[in-house]
NUSEPA-782529 format. One record per residue (C-alpha): x, y, z; residue in one letter; residue number from 0. Coordinates in steps of 0.25 Angstrom, whole numbers, plus 5000, padded with zeros to 4 digits. Example, Ala and Ser with C-alpha at 12.3 -4.5 7.8 and 13.67 -1.06 7.14 Angstrom:
<pts>
     u     v     w  residuo  num
  5049  4982  5031        A    0
  5055  4996  5029        S    1
</pts>
This chain:
<pts>
     u     v     w  residuo  num
  5000  5000  5000        X    0
  5006  5013  4996        X    1
  5002  5027  5002        X    2
  5007  5041  5006        X    3
  5009  5045  5020        X    4
  5016  5056  5028        X    5
  5026  5054  5039        X    6
  5033  5065  5046        X    7
  5028  5075  5036        X    8
  5034  5068  5024        X    9
  5026  5060  5014        X   10
  5029  5045  5011        X   11
  5024  5033  5003        X   12
  5019  5022  5012        X   13
  5021  5008  5007        X   14
  5013  4998  5015        X   15
  5010  4983  5014        X   16
  4995  4980  5014        X   17
  4997  4965  5017        X   18
  4992  4960  5031        X   19
  5007  4958  5035        X   20
  5012  4971  5030        X   21
  5001  4982  5033        X   22
  5000  4988  5047        X   23
  5014  4983  5051        X   24
  5021  4996  5048        X   25
  5028  4990  5036        X   26
  5024  5002  5027        X   27
  5036  5009  5021        X   28
  5037  5024  5019        X   29
  5044  5030  5007        X   30
  5047  5044  5005        X   31
  5048  5050  4991        X   32
  5055  5063  4997        X   33
  5049  5076  5001        X   34
  5038  5076  4991        X   35
  5023  5075  4991        X   36
  5018  5061  4987        X   37
  5007  5063  4977        X   38
  5004  5049  4971        X   39
  5010  5035  4972        X   40
  5009  5022  4964        X   41
  5014  5008  4965        X   42
  5022  5005  4952        X   43
  5025  4990  4957        X   44
  5026  4984  4970        X   45
  5040  4990  4973        X   46
  5039  5004  4966        X   47
  5030  5016  4968        X   48
  5029  5028  4960        X   49
  5026  5041  4967        X   50
  5022  5055  4963        X   51
  5028  5067  4971        X   52
  5026  5082  4972        X   53
  5035  5093  4978        X   54
  5038  5108  4976        X   55
  5051  5112  4970        X   56
  5057  5126  4966        X   57
  5059  5127  4951        X   58
  5064  5141  4945        X   59
  5059  5148  4957        X   60
  5045  5142  4956        X   61
  5039  5132  4966        X   62
  5034  5120  4958        X   63
  5027  5107  4961        X   64
  5035  5095  4956        X   65
  5029  5081  4955        X   66
  5038  5069  4952        X   67
  5036  5053  4952        X   68
  5045  5044  4960        X   69
  5047  5029  4960        X   70
  5048  5023  4974        X   71
  5053  5009  4977        X   72
  5047  5006  4991        X   73
  5056  4994  4994        X   74
  5069  5003  4993        X   75
  5064  5017  4994        X   76
  5070  5020  4980        X   77
  5064  5033  4974        X   78
  5065  5035  4959        X   79
  5061  5049  4952        X   80
  5052  5048  4940        X   81
  5055  5056  4931        X   82
  5069  5062  4934        X   83
  5071  5070  4921        X   84
  5066  5083  4916        X   85
  5053  5082  4923        X   86
  5043  5094  4925        X   87
  5037  5098  4938        X   88
  5025  5088  4937        X   89
  5031  5074  4933        X   90
  5024  5064  4941        X   91
  5013  5059  4932        X   92
  5013  5043  4932        X   93
  5009  5038  4919        X   94
  5010  5023  4921        X   95
  5017  5012  4929        X   96
  5021  4999  4923        X   97
  5013  4987  4924        X   98
  5023  4976  4921        X   99
  5030  4976  4935        X  100
  5041  4986  4932        X  101
  5042  4999  4940        X  102
  5040  5008  4928        X  103
  5032  5021  4928        X  104
  5030  5032  4918        X  105
  5029  5047  4922        X  106
  5024  5058  4913        X  107
  5031  5071  4915        X  108
  5035  5083  4908        X  109
  5049  5089  4906        X  110
  5052  5103  4912        X  111
  5053  5113  4901        X  112
  5055  5128  4901        X  113
  5052  5135  4914        X  114
  5043  5126  4922        X  115
  5035  5121  4910        X  116
  5034  5107  4905        X  117
  5032  5100  4892        X  118
  5023  5088  4888        X  119
  5025  5076  4897        X  120
  5033  5063  4894        X  121
  5031  5050  4900        X  122
  5044  5043  4906        X  123
  5044  5029  4911        X  124
  5053  5024  4922        X  125
  5057  5011  4928        X  126
  5058  5014  4943        X  127
  5067  5002  4945        X  128
  5077  5003  4934        X  129
  5075  5018  4932        X  130
  5074  5017  4917        X  131
  5066  5028  4910        X  132
  5060  5030  4897        X  133
  5051  5040  4890        X  134
  5038  5034  4886        X  135
  5031  5046  4881        X  136
  5038  5058  4876        X  137
  5032  5072  4878        X  138
  5022  5077  4867        X  139
  5018  5091  4864        X  140
  5005  5094  4870        X  141
  5003  5081  4878        X  142
  5002  5083  4893        X  143
  4997  5070  4898        X  144
  5000  5055  4894        X  145
  4991  5043  4896        X  146
  4996  5029  4896        X  147
  4990  5015  4896        X  148
  4993  5003  4904        X  149
  5004  4998  4895        X  150
  5011  5011  4897        X  151
  5008  5016  4883        X  152
  5006  5031  4882        X  153
  4992  5032  4875        X  154
  4987  5046  4877        X  155
  4992  5060  4878        X  156
  4984  5073  4882        X  157
  4988  5087  4882        X  158
  4985  5101  4875        X  159
  4989  5108  4862        X  160
  4996  5122  4861        X  161
  4982  5128  4860        X  162
  4978  5131  4875        X  163
  4973  5119  4882        X  164
  4969  5112  4869        X  165
  4969  5097  4872        X  166
  4976  5087  4863        X  167
  4979  5072  4865        X  168
  4986  5060  4858        X  169
  4983  5045  4859        X  170
  4988  5032  4855        X  171
  4982  5018  4857        X  172
  4995  5010  4858        X  173
  5010  5011  4861        X  174
  5019  5016  4849        X  175
  5006  5021  4842        X  176
  5007  5036  4837        X  177
  4999  5046  4845        X  178
  4987  5052  4838        X  179
  4980  5065  4842        X  180
  4966  5064  4848        X  181
  4955  5072  4841        X  182
  4950  5084  4847        X  183
  4935  5087  4849        X  184
  4927  5098  4844        X  185
  4931  5107  4855        X  186
  4946  5105  4851        X  187
  4949  5096  4864        X  188
  4953  5082  4864        X  189
  4943  5075  4873        X  190
  4951  5064  4880        X  191
  4948  5054  4891        X  192
  4956  5053  4903        X  193
  4962  5039  4900        X  194
  4961  5030  4912        X  195
  4964  5017  4906        X  196
  4969  5011  4894        X  197
  4963  4997  4893        X  198
  4966  4986  4882        X  199
  4954  4991  4873        X  200
  4950  5005  4878        X  201
  4954  5017  4885        X  202
  4946  5021  4898        X  203
  4946  5035  4901        X  204
  4938  5046  4908        X  205
  4930  5057  4901        X  206
  4918  5066  4903        X  207
  4905  5060  4899        X  208
  4894  5068  4892        X  209
  4890  5074  4906        X  210
  4904  5078  4909        X  211
  4907  5068  4919        X  212
  4920  5060  4918        X  213
  4917  5045  4914        X  214
  4925  5033  4910        X  215
  4925  5030  4895        X  216
  4931  5020  4886        X  217
  4939  5025  4874        X  218
  4943  5018  4861        X  219
  4958  5015  4863        X  220
  4961  5018  4848        X  221
  4955  5032  4847        X  222
  4952  5036  4862        X  223
  4938  5039  4858        X  224
  4928  5038  4869        X  225
  4919  5026  4870        X  226
  4910  5021  4880        X  227
  4908  5027  4894        X  228
  4911  5017  4904        X  229
  4908  5023  4918        X  230
  4902  5037  4922        X  231
  4897  5042  4935        X  232
  4886  5052  4935        X  233
  4889  5066  4940        X  234
  4904  5063  4943        X  235
  4917  5061  4936        X  236
  4924  5047  4936        X  237
  4938  5050  4942        X  238
  4946  5039  4937        X  239
  4947  5024  4932        X  240
  4952  5014  4942        X  241
  4962  5004  4934        X  242
  4967  4991  4937        X  243
  4982  4988  4940        X  244
  4985  4986  4925        X  245
  4978  4999  4922        X  246
  4971  4992  4910        X  247
  4957  4990  4916        X  248
  4948  4998  4924        X  249
  4943  4994  4938        X  250
  4934  5006  4941        X  251
  4934  5021  4942        X  252
  4933  5032  4953        X  253
  4923  5042  4954        X  254
  4921  5053  4965        X  255
  4907  5056  4968        X  256
  4904  5060  4982        X  257
  4916  5051  4985        X  258
  4926  5043  4978        X  259
  4920  5030  4972        X  260
  4927  5018  4965        X  261
  4919  5012  4955        X  262
  4924  4998  4951        X  263
  4921  4992  4937        X  264
  4930  4980  4938        X  265
  4922  4968  4944        X  266
  4933  4964  4953        X  267
  4934  4978  4959        X  268
  4919  4979  4960        X  269
  4919  4966  4968        X  270
  4931  4971  4977        X  271
  4924  4984  4980        X  272
  4911  4977  4984        X  273
  4918  4968  4993        X  274
  4927  4980  5000        X  275
  4915  4989  5001        X  276
  4906  4978  5008        X  277
  4918  4976  5018        X  278
  4917  4991  5022        X  279
  4906  4997  5029        X  280
  4903  5012  5030        X  281
  4915  5017  5022        X  282
  4919  5018  5007        X  283
  4929  5007  5003        X  284
  4938  5011  4990        X  285
  4947  5001  4983        X  286
  4959  5009  4980        X  287
  4969  4999  4976        X  288
  4968  4984  4971        X  289
  4978  4973  4969        X  290
  4981  4969  4955        X  291
  4973  4956  4956        X  292
  4961  4964  4963        X  293
  4962  4955  4976        X  294
  4967  4966  4985        X  295
  4964  4981  4987        X  296
  4967  4993  4995        X  297
  4953  4999  5000        X  298
  4951  5012  5006        X  299
  4939  5013  5016        X  300
  4934  5026  5022        X  301
  4924  5037  5020        X  302
  4923  5052  5020        X  303
  4921  5052  5035        X  304
  4932  5043  5038        X  305
  4947  5042  5033        X  306
  4946  5027  5032        X  307
  4957  5017  5028        X  308
  4963  5007  5019        X  309
  4960  4992  5018        X  310
  4966  4980  5010        X  311
  4956  4971  5003        X  312
  4959  4957  5000        X  313
  4949  4950  4990        X  314
  4955  4936  4994        X  315
  4952  4937  5008        X  316
  4940  4947  5006        X  317
  4947  4956  5017        X  318
  4948  4970  5019        X  319
  4960  4973  5028        X  320
  4962  4987  5035        X  321
  4975  4993  5031        X  322
  4976  5007  5037        X  323
  4968  5020  5040        X  324
  4969  5033  5033        X  325
  4968  5040  5047        X  326
  4972  5031  5058        X  327
  4965  5040  5068        X  328
  4952  5041  5062        X  329
  4951  5027  5054        X  330
  4937  5024  5050        X  331
  4930  5033  5060        X  332
  4919  5041  5053        X  333
  4920  5056  5056        X  334
  4912  5067  5049        X  335
  4902  5063  5038        X  336
  4904  5067  5024        X  337
  4894  5069  5012        X  338
  4892  5076  4999        X  339
  4882  5087  4996        X  340
  4878  5094  4984        X  341
  4874  5109  4983        X  342
  4872  5119  4972        X  343
  4882  5131  4970        X  344
  4876  5145  4968        X  345
  4876  5142  4953        X  346
  4869  5129  4954        X  347
  4880  5120  4952        X  348
  4880  5107  4961        X  349
  4891  5106  4970        X  350
  4895  5093  4979        X  351
  4901  5095  4992        X  352
  4907  5086  5003        X  353
  4902  5089  5017        X  354
  4908  5084  5030        X  355
  4899  5086  5042        X  356
  4904  5086  5056        X  357
  4898  5074  5063        X  358
  4888  5077  5074        X  359
  4887  5092  5071        X  360
  4874  5099  5066        X  361
  4869  5113  5064        X  362
  4875  5124  5057        X  363
  4890  5120  5056        X  364
  4902  5128  5052        X  365
  4907  5124  5039        X  366
  4920  5123  5030        X  367
  4919  5123  5015        X  368
  4931  5114  5011        X  369
  4935  5116  4997        X  370
  4942  5105  4990        X  371
  4956  5106  4983        X  372
  4958  5105  4968        X  373
  4949  5112  4963        X  374
  4949  5100  4953        X  375
  4945  5090  4964        X  376
  4933  5087  4973        X  377
  4928  5084  4987        X  378
  4922  5070  4990        X  379
  4917  5062  5001        X  380
  4931  5057  5007        X  381
  4938  5058  5019        X  382
  4943  5072  5021        X  383
  4951  5075  5033        X  384
  4949  5090  5032        X  385
  4934  5090  5031        X  386
  4933  5079  5042        X  387
  4942  5088  5051        X  388
  4933  5100  5049        X  389
  4920  5092  5051        X  390
  4927  5087  5064        X  391
  4928  5101  5069        X  392
  4913  5104  5066        X  393
  4913  5110  5052        X  394
  4904  5106  5041        X  395
  4914  5104  5029        X  396
  4909  5105  5014        X  397
  4918  5102  5002        X  398
  4911  5107  4990        X  399
  4915  5102  4976        X  400
  4915  5115  4969        X  401
  4914  5117  4954        X  402
  4926  5112  4947        X  403
  4928  5100  4957        X  404
  4931  5087  4950        X  405
  4922  5075  4948        X  406
  4909  5081  4945        X  407
  4910  5082  4930        X  408
  4916  5091  4919        X  409
  4906  5102  4920        X  410
  4908  5104  4935        X  411
  4923  5104  4933        X  412
  4921  5115  4923        X  413
  4913  5124  4932        X  414
  4926  5125  4941        X  415
  4934  5131  4929        X  416
  4938  5145  4933        X  417
  4929  5145  4945        X  418
  4940  5145  4956        X  419
  4937  5155  4967        X  420
  4923  5158  4960        X  421
  4912  5147  4958        X  422
  4920  5136  4964        X  423
  4921  5145  4976        X  424
  4906  5148  4976        X  425
  4904  5133  4976        X  426
  4911  5132  4989        X  427
  4903  5144  4995        X  428
  4890  5138  4991        X  429
  4893  5125  4999        X  430
  4890  5133  5012        X  431
  4876  5135  5008        X  432
  4874  5121  5004        X  433
  4876  5116  5018        X  434
  4864  5123  5023        X  435
  4860  5122  5038        X  436
  4872  5114  5041        X  437
  4882  5125  5040        X  438
  4883  5139  5047        X  439
  4887  5148  5035        X  440
  4894  5158  5044        X  441
  4904  5147  5048        X  442
  4910  5142  5035        X  443
  4924  5141  5031        X  444
  4931  5137  5018        X  445
  4943  5128  5017        X  446
  4951  5120  5007        X  447
  4964  5115  5002        X  448
  4971  5119  4988        X  449
  4960  5124  4979        X  450
  4951  5123  4992        X  451
  4961  5132  4999        X  452
  4959  5142  4987        X  453
  4944  5141  4989        X  454
  4946  5145  5004        X  455
  4954  5157  5001        X  456
  4945  5161  4990        X  457
  4933  5160  4999        X  458
  4940  5169  5009        X  459
  4944  5179  4998        X  460
  4931  5181  4991        X  461
  4922  5180  5003        X  462
  4910  5175  4995        X  463
  4905  5167  5006        X  464
  4907  5171  5021        X  465
  4917  5160  5025        X  466
  4922  5161  5039        X  467
  4936  5156  5035        X  468
  4945  5149  5025        X  469
  4955  5138  5025        X  470
  4965  5135  5015        X  471
  4975  5123  5014        X  472
  4985  5124  5003        X  473
  4976  5134  4995        X  474
  4978  5143  4983        X  475
  4978  5158  4985        X  476
  4984  5162  4971        X  477
  4978  5155  4960        X  478
  4987  5161  4949        X  479
  5000  5157  4957        X  480
  4994  5143  4959        X  481
  4990  5141  4945        X  482
  5004  5145  4940        X  483
  5010  5135  4950        X  484
  5001  5124  4945        X  485
  5004  5126  4931        X  486
  5019  5126  4933        X  487
  5019  5114  4943        X  488
  5008  5105  4937        X  489
  5012  5107  4922        X  490
  4999  5115  4919        X  491
  4985  5112  4922        X  492
  4976  5115  4910        X  493
  4964  5120  4920        X  494
  4974  5129  4927        X  495
  4980  5134  4914        X  496
  4967  5138  4908        X  497
  4963  5146  4921        X  498
  4976  5153  4923        X  499
  4977  5158  4908        X  500
  4964  5166  4912        X  501
  4969  5175  4923        X  502
  4955  5181  4925        X  503
  4951  5168  4931        X  504
  4960  5169  4943        X  505
  4959  5184  4945        X  506
  4954  5187  4958        X  507
  4953  5172  4963        X  508
  4966  5171  4970        X  509
  4964  5173  4985        X  510
  4978  5178  4987        X  511
  4974  5191  4979        X  512
  4963  5194  4988        X  513
  4968  5193  5002        X  514
  4961  5206  5006        X  515
  4947  5199  5002        X  516
  4949  5188  5012        X  517
  4937  5189  5022        X  518
  4939  5177  5031        X  519
  4951  5170  5039        X  520
  4960  5161  5030        X  521
  4968  5149  5034        X  522
  4979  5145  5025        X  523
  4987  5133  5026        X  524
  4997  5128  5016        X  525
  5008  5117  5016        X  526
  5022  5122  5011        X  527
  5023  5109  5003        X  528
  5010  5111  4995        X  529
  5012  5107  4981        X  530
  4998  5111  4976        X  531
  4997  5125  4980        X  532
  5010  5132  4984        X  533
  5011  5137  4999        X  534
  5012  5151  4994        X  535
  4997  5151  4990        X  536
  4994  5151  5005        X  537
  5006  5159  5010        X  538
  5003  5171  5001        X  539
  4988  5171  5004        X  540
  4991  5171  5019        X  541
  5001  5183  5017        X  542
  4991  5191  5009        X  543
  4980  5188  5019        X  544
  4988  5193  5030        X  545
  4992  5205  5023        X  546
  4978  5208  5020        X  547
  4975  5207  5035        X  548
  4966  5194  5033        X  549
  4965  5183  5043        X  550
  4973  5171  5038        X  551
  4980  5159  5045        X  552
  4992  5154  5037        X  553
  4997  5140  5040        X  554
  5009  5135  5032        X  555
  5012  5120  5033        X  556
  5026  5116  5032        X  557
  5028  5103  5024        X  558
  5013  5102  5020        X  559
  5008  5099  5006        X  560
  4995  5102  5000        X  561
  4989  5089  5002        X  562
  4989  5087  5017        X  563
  4998  5075  5015        X  564
  5004  5076  5029        X  565
  4995  5074  5042        X  566
  5003  5085  5049        X  567
  4998  5095  5038        X  568
  4984  5091  5040        X  569
  4985  5092  5055        X  570
  4991  5106  5054        X  571
  4981  5111  5044        X  572
  4969  5105  5052        X  573
  4975  5112  5065        X  574
  4975  5126  5057        X  575
  4962  5123  5051        X  576
  4955  5120  5065        X  577
  4961  5132  5071        X  578
  4957  5141  5060        X  579
  4943  5136  5060        X  580
  4942  5137  5075        X  581
  4945  5152  5074        X  582
  4937  5156  5062        X  583
  4926  5146  5061        X  584
  4924  5138  5073        X  585
  4915  5126  5073        X  586
</pts>
């Protein structure tokens, strides 16, 4: 079993045996990839792991985010950098892992060019054991993303032409075949699937159906023309396809409705899920990993009101064995109830929101509007330590899925375009009225992390709703500076680029430019190792507020990142949050 943990303020990969003889005996091994943030990890084979890392570095007087992939051998602690050559800042996209038993991986990355700009990406294969390398796909003008099948054949390239953001694509059915350009539609755009799986006789991909909801389709492997719709979920986007170990067959798919759901299509997985669910009472049981022969699985059991834990399922013995808890102090104890509501925004748009209510409390309660990060993300019914902490202190917590949140279809996403600080902000404000008699409207604060932190600052700046206070962790105060940082370090995001090229869209929307307009007390907390939003975003905001004579509490956290990866950072933040609320909006 492979996971991430933090010990003494430093991140480690923990490799733990899941056999009856090994688990729970303290035989797990901690592996440190260095002073970096661990963003993802995969088994390549039983004795090799590939890991994605992030860290800040100074380049030409600029603070940039650098991502890299590492190969790690748990048995010896050996670490191999992938790639080591002229890699651009963002160079950690894992394209494939070999299925023939060799520790070969392929990474897509761009070479650094003039300034900090990068060219089109190439794909480099590396054998982690022998250190042999070779280029399997050379950079091609206009191509930004490559897709590869289970046989490690590069099949599809996707990018844009010189005309601003005009899409283009090239495709081939088999190895050594010449790529061909795909046809544009009547709107001048190549309408492509998101390829999830290349089977023997089809391509399985995600695309929007006629109603604008992402669904699973079958595509002709020769022409990539869309064929039959295989699966769809009314009112929601399908998130991803679940593949088998060979990456040649589909086992099921994931969709986020009110909560994350795994829908199995493979008969063996359907049977396993039925057995596992029957063994668990009053909680959700999700199969998150399965053995190659589908006889053993790792199962997460829990709910939105309990952190839960992890189990091993064995088909042969029909047993479900407890492995570990997500939170040893809470375990499976149920805390505060969580549900999803729906309300109408002021323009009539339906918004869903996750509500966490303090157990045993009634009457008009104080409330915290908790804005999710992203903004291309969403809130759902899952264990949320921040919301549970606030409910435990007596606050009703509402997490709206404002327009632009993901998972609710293309039309809902488009309503978030150029709506930062405006209509998206209105959706947050409108959540207060949606709670009716449950909330005291004179005792409401707003809080969030990342983009949610921006929302909290923006609410304090514009004063459209009479909040009592605002709380931001790792928030964004200067939109233009943040967009410049994202464009440099992440290689360019088309959605951000389109927005930044129209300056009028961000004019007046940066809280840092309106410190004199802040009307309520502000708590700003920011980790100095935050790789998502630079610490200057909060530091400068605090300085501007102090200069304007506005009430502000600024708490810098040494060594903290933007994800609350360390328990000590969560604890420090919650202490600051509790003290701030006790002063400005006591429960």
